[in-house]
C-alpha angles and dihedrals in degrees: 000000000000130000124222135186117222114198120197113223097193134079118294141286103067111251110258092215090056092047091051091052090048091050093051094053102034144027108255111221100177142345133205137178095290107006146054128208112212139176122217134185096223139022090230091065090055093049091052092048092048089055091054095050108063096172094053134081120212127207133166115250113255122204129192127202116249110245119236114258094192113126114244132197113229121209112235114246118265114255 
């Protein structure tokens, strides 16, 4: 399953008709003032949905690993 972020480009609030369409085709994970995080089973579903929502932009969720903050002792270089 892939996660996508849909960002509404119009004036708030989010259109209820659009949200209903999004809910029928995806699993909604979270919503905010201007965007919706969804999970879909296939990329094709997302392409079809993007074509039906002209005032929305669609981008795949990107995650980054959290770097370790543990202190380390570095060995001095050999001379």
